[in-house]
Backbone as a chain_set.jsonl record, in Angstrom:
{"seq": "MDAAAWRILAQADLDAAKALRVAGVYLPIGFHCQQALEKVLKHRWACRFGKPPPFTHELLKLARELHGQEAGLASREPFLAELTDIYTQARYVHPNWKTTLAWLSEPSTADRLIAQTDEVYAWLLSLPT", "coords": {"N": [[16.048, 0.299, 94.234], [13.018, 1.994, 94.006], [11.569, 4.989, 92.49], [9.603, 6.124, 94.18], [10.367, 5.255, 96.719], [12.822, 6.591, 97.06], [11.875, 9.213, 97.223], [10.312, 9.16, 99.587], [12.322, 8.606, 101.476], [13.9, 10.876, 101.139], [12.199, 12.906, 102.065], [11.998, 12.075, 104.715], [14.605, 12.564, 105.665], [14.699, 15.361, 105.402], [12.661, 16.068, 107.183], [13.848, 15.067, 109.518], [16.06, 16.791, 109.815], [14.713, 19.175, 110.397], [13.39, 18.469, 112.771], [15.563, 18.019, 114.448], [16.5, 20.627, 114.618], [14.427, 21.873, 116.06], [14.731, 20.481, 118.414], [17.113, 21.501, 119.247], [19.517, 20.392, 118.52], [22.11, 20.782, 116.674], [24.403, 20.015, 115.19], [24.195, 17.587, 113.442], [22.499, 18.482, 111.418], [23.293, 19.546, 108.908], [24.247, 17.245, 107.639], [21.847, 15.762, 107.348], [20.426, 17.511, 105.72], [21.963, 17.425, 103.383], [21.592, 14.73, 102.742], [18.834, 14.684, 102.269], [18.625, 16.227, 99.903], [20.282, 14.746, 98.205], [18.816, 12.353, 98.03], [16.37, 13.244, 96.954], [17.27, 14.082, 94.489], [18.069, 11.609, 93.491], [15.607, 10.389, 93.417], [14.463, 11.924, 91.36], [16.16, 11.132, 89.312], [15.534, 8.372, 89.07], [12.871, 8.631, 88.27], [13.169, 9.966, 85.797], [14.935, 8.37, 84.22], [14.225, 5.748, 84.691], [15.745, 3.82, 85.941], [18.136, 2.622, 88.402], [19.779, 5.203, 90.301], [23.111, 6.679, 90.013], [25.866, 5.588, 92.096], [26.717, 7.862, 94.089], [27.587, 10.632, 96.184], [27.776, 13.194, 95.51], [26.257, 16.084, 95.153], [26.258, 18.163, 93.259], [27.204, 16.931, 90.93], [25.136, 15.047, 90.409], [22.966, 16.834, 90.094], [23.79, 18.378, 87.883], [23.947, 16.418, 85.87], [21.29, 15.711, 85.697], [19.823, 18.139, 85.449], [21.238, 20.077, 84.029], [20.736, 22.024, 82.077], [18.709, 23.545, 83.061], [17.178, 26.589, 83.941], [18.162, 28.4, 86.718], [19.688, 26.496, 88.043], [22.406, 27.219, 88.168], [22.531, 29.27, 90.1], [22.1, 27.832, 92.372], [24.131, 26.059, 92.6], [26.497, 26.677, 94.247], [25.504, 26.176, 96.857], [24.815, 23.456, 96.702], [27.351, 22.345, 96.367], [28.488, 23.136, 98.798], [26.939, 21.66, 100.654], [27.696, 19.057, 99.935], [30.364, 19.116, 100.73], [29.982, 19.455, 103.505], [28.734, 17.037, 104.116], [30.824, 15.227, 103.556], [32.723, 16.084, 105.423], [31.35, 15.518, 107.739], [31.449, 12.804, 107.848], [34.115, 12.047, 107.807], [37.075, 12.646, 109.583], [38.878, 15.63, 109.39], [41.575, 18.009, 108.786], [40.623, 20.566, 109.699], [38.672, 20.092, 111.608], [37.767, 21.042, 114.142], [37.004, 23.713, 113.726], [35.006, 23.347, 111.799], [33.124, 21.773, 113.219], [32.385, 23.579, 115.209], [31.2, 25.622, 113.686], [29.072, 24.23, 112.431], [27.561, 23.744, 114.65], [26.202, 25.995, 115.281], [23.171, 27.777, 115.794], [22.321, 29.631, 113.822], [23.587, 28.729, 111.518], [22.341, 26.257, 111.201], [19.7, 27.111, 110.737], [19.99, 28.483, 108.284], [20.918, 26.416, 106.587], [18.716, 24.662, 106.593], [16.688, 26.32, 105.543], [17.698, 26.898, 102.95], [17.896, 24.306, 101.952], [15.201, 23.54, 101.955], [14.275, 25.306, 99.959], [15.732, 24.506, 97.623], [14.957, 21.84, 97.456], [12.155, 22.057, 96.987], [12.288, 23.417, 94.538], [13.578, 21.483, 92.905], [11.609, 19.488, 92.847], [9.682, 20.827, 91.445], [10.475, 20.861, 88.837], [10.163, 19.67, 85.436], [10.014, 16.16, 84.642]], "CA": [[15.066, 1.106, 94.927], [12.249, 2.743, 93.015], [11.477, 6.438, 92.667], [8.78, 6.459, 95.346], [11.164, 5.019, 97.925], [13.768, 7.708, 97.188], [11.12, 10.403, 97.66], [9.968, 8.962, 101.001], [13.557, 8.749, 102.259], [14.303, 12.284, 101.065], [11.339, 13.657, 102.985], [12.364, 11.684, 106.083], [15.818, 13.299, 106.049], [14.344, 16.766, 105.58], [11.924, 16.132, 108.453], [14.813, 14.847, 110.606], [16.815, 18.037, 109.991], [13.836, 20.144, 111.065], [13.159, 17.998, 114.143], [16.798, 18.287, 115.188], [16.539, 22.076, 114.889], [13.48, 22.124, 117.146], [15.316, 19.89, 119.624], [18.343, 22.203, 119.608], [20.663, 19.542, 118.182], [22.447, 21.426, 115.414], [25.54, 19.433, 114.48], [23.893, 16.686, 112.317], [21.516, 19.039, 110.494], [23.886, 19.633, 107.572], [24.266, 15.884, 107.097], [20.492, 15.395, 106.925], [20.072, 18.359, 104.578], [22.632, 16.848, 102.209], [20.932, 13.466, 102.416], [17.519, 14.996, 101.692], [18.788, 16.636, 98.515], [20.814, 13.597, 97.45], [17.743, 11.391, 97.783], [15.385, 13.802, 96.026], [17.908, 14.013, 93.173], [18.006, 10.215, 93.058], [14.198, 10.21, 93.063], [14.306, 12.521, 90.032], [16.905, 10.262, 88.384], [14.737, 7.167, 88.849], [11.697, 9.037, 87.474], [13.55, 10.351, 84.434], [15.624, 7.331, 83.45], [13.648, 4.438, 84.948], [16.777, 2.893, 86.405], [18.758, 3.105, 89.644], [20.714, 6.317, 90.157], [24.518, 6.32, 90.256], [26.338, 5.56, 93.474], [27.521, 9.052, 94.379], [27.035, 11.569, 97.167], [28.081, 14.525, 94.997], [25.011, 16.721, 94.73], [26.466, 18.954, 92.049], [27.299, 15.986, 89.808], [23.788, 14.556, 90.133], [22.136, 17.936, 89.601], [24.217, 18.751, 86.527], [23.567, 15.358, 84.947], [19.83, 15.73, 85.567], [19.204, 19.434, 85.179], [22.294, 21.001, 83.631], [20.241, 23.101, 81.224], [17.595, 24.232, 83.722], [17.402, 27.915, 84.507], [18.107, 28.358, 88.173], [20.667, 25.585, 88.64], [23.673, 27.916, 88.433], [22.465, 30.022, 91.355], [22.018, 26.87, 93.474], [25.328, 25.216, 92.599], [27.361, 26.834, 95.424], [24.911, 25.508, 98.018], [24.957, 22.012, 96.511], [28.756, 22.031, 96.644], [28.679, 23.305, 100.24], [26.36, 20.514, 101.36], [28.538, 17.883, 99.683], [31.515, 19.264, 101.638], [29.514, 19.196, 104.871], [28.52, 15.589, 104.211], [32.134, 14.579, 103.62], [33.347, 16.434, 106.7], [30.603, 14.857, 108.811], [31.781, 11.381, 107.838], [35.553, 11.815, 107.912], [37.799, 13.679, 110.321], [39.793, 16.353, 108.519], [42.431, 18.913, 109.566], [39.909, 21.703, 110.294], [37.457, 19.546, 112.213], [37.269, 21.862, 115.255], [36.318, 24.865, 113.145], [33.782, 22.858, 111.149], [32.158, 21.375, 114.249], [31.883, 24.792, 115.865], [30.329, 26.305, 112.728], [27.854, 23.434, 112.257], [26.827, 23.734, 115.918], [25.555, 27.299, 115.447], [21.763, 27.823, 115.366], [22.159, 30.395, 112.573], [24.001, 27.835, 110.432], [21.252, 25.285, 111.044], [18.561, 27.792, 110.115], [20.311, 28.75, 106.877], [20.967, 25.152, 105.849], [17.347, 24.16, 106.427], [15.96, 27.205, 104.62], [18.187, 26.694, 101.589], [17.516, 22.953, 101.543], [13.764, 23.622, 101.624], [14.107, 26.0, 98.682], [16.247, 23.675, 96.537], [14.091, 20.657, 97.436], [10.924, 22.448, 96.305], [12.636, 23.724, 93.15], [13.812, 20.227, 92.193], [10.337, 18.805, 92.633], [8.863, 21.591, 90.507], [10.986, 20.716, 87.471], [9.591, 18.539, 84.691], [10.898, 14.97, 84.604]], "C": [[14.323, 1.949, 93.885], [12.123, 4.219, 93.408], [10.693, 6.825, 93.917], [9.563, 6.294, 96.647], [12.166, 6.153, 98.141], [13.07, 8.96, 97.704], [10.757, 10.325, 99.136], [11.196, 9.173, 101.878], [14.055, 10.189, 102.26], [13.496, 13.116, 102.053], [11.671, 13.332, 104.437], [13.617, 12.42, 106.548], [15.536, 14.779, 106.247], [13.583, 16.961, 106.895], [12.858, 15.958, 109.649], [15.618, 16.116, 110.877], [15.982, 19.058, 110.759], [13.556, 19.745, 112.512], [14.392, 18.228, 115.012], [16.911, 19.765, 115.531], [15.634, 22.424, 116.05], [14.05, 21.613, 118.474], [16.6, 20.595, 120.068], [19.603, 21.386, 119.383], [21.093, 19.943, 116.772], [23.474, 20.688, 114.56], [25.146, 18.523, 113.313], [22.936, 17.252, 111.269], [22.065, 19.118, 109.068], [23.934, 18.28, 106.885], [22.883, 15.504, 106.566], [20.005, 16.256, 105.762], [20.703, 17.809, 103.297], [21.929, 15.572, 101.784], [19.557, 13.699, 101.785], [17.656, 15.368, 100.218], [19.373, 15.521, 97.655], [19.678, 12.645, 97.075], [16.658, 11.951, 96.876], [15.972, 13.854, 94.614], [17.861, 12.586, 92.632], [16.567, 9.812, 92.723], [13.971, 10.722, 91.642], [14.993, 11.659, 88.966], [16.071, 9.027, 88.038], [13.483, 7.476, 88.021], [12.069, 9.275, 86.015], [14.067, 9.173, 83.614], [15.069, 5.92, 83.674], [14.655, 3.384, 85.359], [17.41, 3.454, 87.673], [19.727, 4.253, 89.385], [22.149, 5.859, 90.41], [24.85, 6.352, 91.747], [27.284, 6.74, 93.689], [26.801, 9.886, 95.431], [27.222, 13.009, 96.699], [26.831, 15.162, 94.401], [25.162, 17.472, 93.415], [26.537, 18.057, 90.817], [25.915, 15.476, 89.429], [22.92, 15.647, 89.51], [22.505, 18.323, 88.174], [23.818, 17.689, 85.511], [22.06, 15.355, 84.694], [19.289, 17.031, 84.988], [20.203, 20.49, 84.734], [21.826, 22.179, 82.811], [19.119, 23.916, 81.875], [18.015, 25.608, 84.219], [17.287, 27.792, 86.02], [19.126, 27.433, 88.807], [21.941, 26.33, 89.022], [23.646, 28.646, 89.767], [22.424, 29.097, 92.575], [23.273, 26.001, 93.589], [26.243, 25.431, 93.811], [26.807, 26.132, 96.67], [25.025, 23.993, 97.892], [26.388, 21.564, 96.804], [29.04, 22.122, 98.145], [28.134, 22.105, 101.008], [27.162, 19.238, 101.134], [29.77, 17.94, 100.578], [31.128, 18.965, 103.075], [29.327, 17.703, 105.09], [29.856, 14.866, 104.382], [32.8, 14.841, 104.962], [32.639, 15.783, 107.881], [30.989, 13.386, 108.926], [33.248, 11.098, 108.114], [36.207, 12.968, 108.651], [38.814, 14.317, 109.368], [40.562, 17.377, 109.352], [41.699, 20.068, 110.257], [38.653, 21.272, 111.045], [36.914, 20.402, 113.344], [36.483, 23.07, 114.742], [34.988, 24.447, 112.531], [32.732, 22.488, 112.182], [31.565, 22.589, 114.951], [30.881, 25.503, 114.959], [29.015, 25.552, 112.55], [26.999, 23.392, 113.517], [26.105, 25.052, 116.189], [24.096, 27.252, 114.987], [21.561, 28.56, 114.042], [22.577, 29.566, 111.359], [22.894, 26.832, 110.149], [20.059, 25.916, 110.331], [18.797, 28.035, 108.623], [20.303, 27.47, 106.059], [19.572, 24.598, 105.599], [16.576, 25.01, 105.42], [16.407, 26.984, 103.176], [17.838, 25.299, 101.077], [16.05, 22.916, 101.156], [13.561, 24.221, 100.234], [14.557, 25.13, 97.514], [15.376, 22.429, 96.369], [12.81, 20.968, 96.654], [11.182, 22.747, 94.832], [12.83, 22.443, 92.351], [12.503, 19.51, 91.886], [9.428, 19.544, 91.654], [9.279, 21.42, 89.057], [10.314, 19.552, 86.757], [10.567, 17.358, 84.681], [11.312, 14.639, 83.201]], "O": [[14.937, 2.54, 92.997], [12.514, 4.629, 94.501], [11.078, 7.75, 94.632], [9.431, 7.104, 97.564], [12.344, 6.622, 99.265], [13.621, 9.684, 98.533], [10.881, 11.314, 99.859], [11.119, 9.844, 102.907], [14.573, 10.668, 103.268], [14.051, 13.932, 102.788], [11.63, 14.213, 105.296], [13.688, 12.855, 107.698], [16.078, 15.391, 107.167], [13.84, 17.916, 107.628], [12.687, 16.618, 110.674], [15.836, 16.478, 112.034], [16.485, 19.725, 111.663], [13.493, 20.608, 113.387], [14.27, 18.593, 116.181], [17.368, 20.116, 116.619], [16.023, 23.186, 116.934], [13.87, 22.236, 119.52], [17.117, 20.315, 121.15], [20.64, 21.658, 119.988], [20.505, 19.493, 115.789], [23.409, 20.738, 113.332], [25.731, 18.675, 112.241], [22.596, 16.551, 110.316], [21.356, 18.785, 108.119], [23.69, 18.181, 105.682], [22.765, 14.981, 105.458], [19.252, 15.78, 104.911], [20.051, 17.74, 102.255], [21.695, 15.356, 100.595], [19.168, 12.981, 100.864], [16.896, 14.884, 99.38], [18.993, 15.372, 96.494], [19.593, 12.189, 95.935], [16.074, 11.2, 96.094], [15.239, 13.685, 93.639], [17.637, 12.383, 91.439], [16.343, 8.984, 91.84], [13.362, 10.038, 90.819], [14.474, 11.483, 87.865], [15.919, 8.678, 86.868], [13.083, 6.678, 87.173], [11.364, 8.835, 85.108], [13.687, 8.999, 82.457], [15.404, 4.999, 82.93], [14.438, 2.191, 85.148], [17.239, 4.633, 87.984], [20.417, 4.27, 88.365], [22.374, 4.779, 90.958], [24.207, 7.043, 92.537], [28.494, 6.627, 93.494], [25.577, 9.849, 95.549], [26.864, 13.944, 97.415], [26.407, 14.824, 93.296], [24.281, 17.415, 92.557], [25.982, 18.397, 89.772], [25.559, 15.473, 88.25], [22.225, 15.411, 88.522], [21.625, 18.567, 87.349], [23.395, 18.023, 84.404], [21.613, 15.031, 83.594], [18.401, 17.018, 84.136], [20.03, 21.673, 85.031], [22.454, 23.237, 82.842], [18.637, 24.882, 81.283], [19.069, 25.769, 84.835], [16.379, 27.13, 86.522], [19.41, 27.563, 89.998], [22.496, 26.091, 90.095], [24.641, 28.641, 90.492], [22.687, 29.54, 93.693], [23.446, 25.288, 94.578], [26.732, 24.448, 94.366], [27.569, 25.557, 97.447], [25.305, 23.314, 98.88], [26.603, 20.521, 97.421], [29.751, 21.283, 98.696], [28.794, 21.592, 101.912], [27.295, 18.422, 102.046], [30.179, 16.918, 101.13], [31.871, 18.292, 103.788], [29.718, 17.167, 106.127], [29.997, 14.001, 105.246], [33.372, 13.935, 105.568], [33.261, 15.526, 108.912], [30.863, 12.794, 109.998], [33.588, 10.021, 108.605], [35.922, 14.134, 108.374], [39.517, 13.62, 108.635], [40.228, 17.589, 110.518], [42.136, 20.504, 111.322], [37.677, 22.02, 111.104], [35.696, 20.488, 113.499], [35.422, 23.399, 115.272], [33.97, 25.113, 112.72], [31.565, 22.852, 112.034], [30.372, 22.615, 115.252], [29.826, 25.938, 115.422], [27.951, 26.172, 112.52], [25.823, 23.035, 113.449], [25.462, 25.2, 117.228], [23.81, 26.741, 113.903], [20.726, 28.161, 113.23], [21.982, 29.691, 110.289], [22.55, 26.586, 108.993], [19.482, 25.314, 109.425], [17.906, 27.816, 107.802], [19.748, 27.436, 104.961], [19.282, 24.117, 104.503], [15.892, 24.477, 104.547], [15.571, 26.894, 102.277], [17.52, 25.131, 99.9], [15.692, 22.326, 100.137], [12.776, 23.711, 99.435], [13.844, 25.023, 96.516], [15.095, 22.018, 95.243], [12.432, 20.214, 95.757], [10.384, 22.372, 93.973], [12.308, 22.319, 91.243], [12.318, 18.987, 90.787], [8.506, 18.951, 91.096], [8.536, 21.786, 88.146], [9.937, 18.564, 87.387], [11.784, 17.541, 84.707], [12.049, 13.677, 82.986]]}, "num_chains": 1, "name": "protein.A"}
């Protein structure tokens, strides 16, 4: 998949998260936020290296390999780690699933995840390739 395709898919996931918020469907928003950032990171990877990105869902790993020296990454690392955890928990049942589902179903959680995803997404696209 080329860089342009990753960018289109990233935007589609970000748009899906926002549409779900408008529809009042909060639970899958974290999943789509993680996917948006994963795909924009893979877009950046394809732009920088001219080859397919690695097969990983770990946002922090991708971000560090791409932008480890960039000012501003350290302050965004906790959110990238949080979204990777949300993605994993959305795909696999774990011991605290009831607590996680309740937390992800909160409108305030959805609003925060979307706002932070928007900010990181824009920051990533502003960096030089």
